[in-house]
C-alpha positions in Angstrom: -10.8 3.6 5.8 -10.2 7.0 4.5 -12.7 9.4 3.0 -10.8 9.7 -0.3 -8.6 6.6 -0.4 -9.1 2.8 0.2 -6.0 0.7 0.7 -6.1 -3.0 0.2 -3.3 -5.3 1.4 -3.0 -8.9 0.3 -1.0 -10.2 3.3 -0.5 -13.6 1.6 1.6 -12.0 -1.1 4.3 -11.1 1.4 7.1 -13.7 1.9 8.7 -12.2 5.0 8.9 -9.4 7.5 11.7 -7.7 5.6 9.5 -7.1 2.6 6.7 -5.7 4.9 9.2 -3.4 6.5 10.3 -2.1 3.1 6.7 -1.0 2.4 6.4 0.7 5.8 9.7 2.6 5.2 8.8 3.5 1.6 5.7 5.5 2.5 6.5 9.2 2.9 3.3 9.9 5.0 3.4 6.9 7.3 0.3 5.2 6.1 1.6 1.6 6.8 2.6 -0.1 10.0 3.5 -3.6 11.2 1.1 -5.1 13.7 1.4 -8.6 15.0 3.8 -9.5 12.1 1.3 -8.2 9.5 1.4 -5.2 7.2 -1.6 -2.9 7.9 -2.7 0.5 6.8 -3.4 3.1 9.4 -6.9 4.3 8.6 -6.4 7.7 10.3 -3.5 8.3 7.8 -5.0 7.0 4.6 -6.3 10.3 3.3 -2.7 11.6 3.5 -1.8 9.4 0.6 0.1 11.3 -2.1 -0.6 8.6 -4.8 3.1 8.5 -5.3 3.3 4.8 -5.9 6.3 4.2 -3.7 4.4 1.5 -1.7 3.4 -0.2 -4.9 7.0 -0.3 -6.1 8.2 -1.7 -2.7 5.5 -4.4 -2.4 5.3 -7.7 -4.2 3.1 -7.5 -7.3 -0.6 -6.9 -6.5 0.1 -7.0 -2.8 -1.0 -3.4 -2.2 -3.8 -1.7 -4.1 -4.7 2.0 -3.6 -8.2 2.9 -4.7 -9.4 6.4 -5.1 -13.0 6.7 -3.8 -13.8 9.8 -6.0 -13.8 10.6 -9.7 -13.3 7.6 -11.8 -12.4 5.5 -8.7 -9.3 4.3 -10.4 -7.3 1.6 -8.6 -3.5 2.0 -8.5 -1.5 -1.2 -8.5 2.0 -2.0 -9.6 2.4 -2.9 -13.2 4.0 -6.4 -13.9 6.9 -4.9 -15.7 8.0 -3.1 -12.6 8.6 -6.4 -10.8 10.9 -8.5 -13.0 
């Protein structure tokens, strides 16, 4: 867990390894990794998050949530209209 960011992953939302790999490849700061066929966040990298939303766009709806641990503690998740 990062100091500024929490990342939650709903592993059940992923249908296959290809979708997991897309999320890993989408992150410009290498927060995500595949371990034992599961998508995981790398806690030591979480505070590098740019809040760019690329992981959210790459993941199935609500599979990844990025939560700021400061300010209004707003959660960032993909909007349904982005996944039609």
